[in-house]
C-alpha angles and dihedrals in degrees: 000000000000125000113271095021119121120219106261096185098079090045092051092046090051092050092049091050089051092051091048092051092048090048091050091050091049090051090052091049094047092047089051092050093048091051092048091049091047090051090050090049091053091050090051092049091052090049091049091050091049091049091048090054091048090049090054090050089051091050090052091048091048093051090050092051093046100047113128095230092056091048092050092047092052091047093053099039104038103026099032092230121162135188109265119247124233096270091046094060117100119194113209116202125192 
């Protein structure tokens, strides 16, 4: 070592250790964020599955309410509607 030179090896070693520690902390933070996002994704997938099941139930309910037999029954029982006979039919032409 020459006179007036400062030892650079301890300074370089300290800087490298600091970079390793910063890198490790960033890895921990990134891993935590990834796990948090993965957990959120799983929650959203479960919600989507539940909504899909609910949508299927609504489709079944809609088809039950819109069935022709049910509509005809409601029309005859509640509204006293009947099918028109031949002489009651009126044909409208443009």
